[in-house]
N, C-alpha and C positions, 0 to 999 in steps of 0.2 A: 473076642480079637477081633478088627476090622482091619480090611485091608484097602479099604476105602480111605482113603484123607479129607477127600472134597466137599466141601460143605456145598447145602443145597444153595444157601447164598449165594457161592461161586460159581455156581452154576448157574443160578437163575443173572446173575449178572454177566457170569458169559454168555447166553441168551440175548442177553438185552445188547451185549457192546457187537457182536455178530449180525443179528437186524439192523441195530443200524450202522455198521459198516456197509450193509448192502445194499443199504436205501441208498444211502451217500452215495456210492459207486455208483448205484444206475442211476442216478441222476449226473453224476460224472461221466457216463459213458455217453448220453443223449449231448448234454454242454458238448462233449467235446468233438461228438461226430456234427453240431451244428458250427462250432471256429474251425474245422477243417471243409464246411462246407460238403461233405458228400460221404459214403458209411466208412465210417472209424475200419469197418472187415476189410472191405476194398483197398482201403489204405496201408491197412496194417498188411494180410495176409496178399494180395492182388498185387500192389505195389512196389511192398518190402520195403515203407519206408522205418527204415530205421531209430531218424531222428526220430519220429511220431513216435513211436512204440519210448524211444526213453523220456520222452516229453508227457508220454502216459502213464509212465510208471514210477514215477517220480512223484504225478497227481496222487496215486495210490499209497504210498510211500507213507505222503503225507497227511492223507486224510486217514488213515490207517494208526499214526503216532497221537496226533490229535484227540481221535474218539478212544484209544488206549487209555491216554495219558486224561483222561474225564471219568473214564469206569473207572480208573484203579483211584481216582481221585475224590469219588465220591462212592459214600456206603448205599448198599440198597435202599436203606429207613430213610437215606436221605432223599435218593428219586424217587419213592412214595410219595414222603409228606410235600416234593417239593418238583412233582413232576414235571414244571415246566423253567427249572433252571439249566440241568442239564442240554435239555436242545437250546437253550436262548446261548447258552457259554457255549454249545459247537460252533451253534450261526455266530459269534461275532468273531470267536475265533478263524474262522474260513474265511470270517471279512478279514479279520486283518491282514491275513496270510498272501490274500489276494492283492490286497493296498499293497504290501508289501512288494509281491510281486509284480505288480503296474509300476510304483516307482522305480525298481531295476530297471525294467524296457525300457521303460517313457521316460527317465529322468539321469540315473548313474548310468546307461549306457543308451541315452538318448541318438547316440547315430551310426546305429545300428537296430532293425530289424529284426526281432528273432524269431515273431511269429512267423512271418513272410520265410524267412531261411528252414524253420523246420519245415514248412509244409513241401520247400521244396529238398528235405533229403540233407541236410545241411547239420549232422551229425554235433561237429563243438557246437552249433548255437543250439543242439540239447545238450547235451551235456552243460556249457553255462549256463540255463537259462532254468534247469533245473536242480545245480546246486545250489543258488540262489535261492531257490522254491523252496528245499528240503531249508536249507540256512534259515529263511522265513519262520518254517514250518518249526522249529526248534526255538527260534529267539520266544514267540508268542506264547508256545507252551510256559517258556521261562519268565516269559514278565507276568502270565497267571499265574503259575504259581506264587510267585513271588510279592501280588498284591493281594493273595485271595480273592480278587473281583466279586466282592459281594455289595457295589453299593455302585449309587450313580461318579460319586467324587472320585473310588477306586478306579474306575473304567476311565471318567478324564485323566487321574494321572498314568493309568495303562498306555494311555493314549500321546498322551506329551514324551515320555515315556520310549515306548515304539519308534516315533519322531526322529529322538538324537537318535536310538540307536541304527535306524536307516543314514542318521547323516553319517555316525560312524562306519557304514558299511559302504556307504558314497568317497566315505575322504577315505578307505584301506583300497578302495577300486582306483581312486585317482592317481592313489601310490602305483598303481600296477601298473599303472599306464605308464606315469614318467618313466616306472624304470627299465619296461620294454623300449621305450623312445629314446633313451640310452642309452642302450646295449646296442640296438636295433635302428643307428645313425635317423635319430625321428621319423620310424615308424609307429602308424595310427593300430596301437592292440585291438580295440572296434576294428577298424577296418580287415584286420586279419583275420578276424572271427569269417568273413566271407572267404578265406583262403579254404575252410575246410579241413582247418590240420587239426587232427582229434586229441592232440598230444594238449594243444594252448587249452582246448575246450575240459580235456580231463587235469591237466592242472591247475586251471581258475575253478572250475568247479569241488576240488579241492583244499583250495585256501579261504573258499566261500563256508564251506561247512565246518571246515577246523576253526575257522573262527566263528562261525557260530556258534559249536562249544563252547569255545573260551569265553561267551557275551553271555549263554547258559549261566556257566559256573560263575561270573560276575558277579549276576543275577541272584545265583542259588549262597553268593556269601556277604552277598549284600543286606541292611536293616529296612527294611518297609515303617515307615511312619506315618502312620494315619494321621490323615486331616491338612499332611506342611507337603505338597509340590516342591518348592524349591527346597527340603533337604530330600526329596529325592531324586530329584532331577540329578541333584550334586555330588550324593551316593553312589547313582550308578553313573556316573559322571566319572568318578574315580575310578570304583571297583571293574567297570566293563573297559574304561580306558588301560588301566592297568595287565589285565588279559588277555586282550588285543597287543602289546606291547611282550609280554609275557611268550602270547605262542606265535609269533611271527619267531621272536631271539633263539625258541625253542627248540621249532624248527628249522632255524638259519644250520644253528650248532649241529643239529643232528646230521642235519642232510652233507652236511663237508665231512662230518663223519663217514657216512655209510657211501659216498657218492666221493670220496675223494678224490683228489682229482680230475673229477667229473664235468668239464661248464656244463650245467643243466641248461645255460641259457642257450645256447647253439644247438644242445640235441632238442631240446622239445622246440625253438624257436624255427629253427632253419630242417633242421631232419625229420621232425616227425617223429619221435624215438616215445612208441605209447606205453612202453616198458622205464624209460625215466623219466614221464607224468605221473606215471601209477608209486610211483617211489613217490615222490610226491608229495600226491593226492592223500599217501597211509597216512607218512609223517605227520600233516599238517593235520589232518581227523584224528592222530595217535597223540597227538601235545594236546588239544582240544580234549579231547576224552582224560586226560593226563592232571588236564587240572580241574577239570568237574571231581575224580576222583578223590583230588586232595583238596576243595575250598567248596563243593557241595556239600 
């Protein structure tokens, strides 16, 4: 009789993944120090830059999610026979995630400089940026899992559909901005990020992560057609577009029930009500996760 059920392969895989995570996190620390233009210890510990801490934590979580997926998806045998495959996919996935973050910063929120705001200890900016970073990580994992990226053509398919999904993120953000302007006498949502309203950042991050989970459900439910670009784009447009509509409809319905007679717009936009924003965050993430459970 044995009381230890873990196999040697599981332990080896865990050791490999832990070493990979430690190495990448070390590189991330150096990168963050360079971007912050001063020692990370000074910025976090001495200046108590809470915003940079949130941003740094989201990078850590994003990296662990991606590495954890890769290690779980590839067996130890594959790692031994094709040792180049996992590092290559890791680099590609991190690159896609970084490109998604750049698209979000430079295009989707082109009128708001998130990097400067984070260095100025703007927690709202850190939450907005972190939500989109984690959202992109989830989408990239979904794309790789959907296509099983194993050729240059499948990589091209992933890239094209990645840009399409960024377009969905942009459309969703514009809808949010239009809704914010409508209920706030034409005020700009991006300008309000500079006012350091923490609850707005929480709400924005929750909707970003919830949408990413919904897109993951769309990717998991869609078929992949090898060698057919148009069919793949059309399939993802239908599946992910439907999931995007569903997560918003479900979240709004649930919020009407759990926050009956509560004007969430006034509470979040004007009262900086973190509690209400946290409820919105949890509802959107829960609805996204529910879609994964049903359709993945």
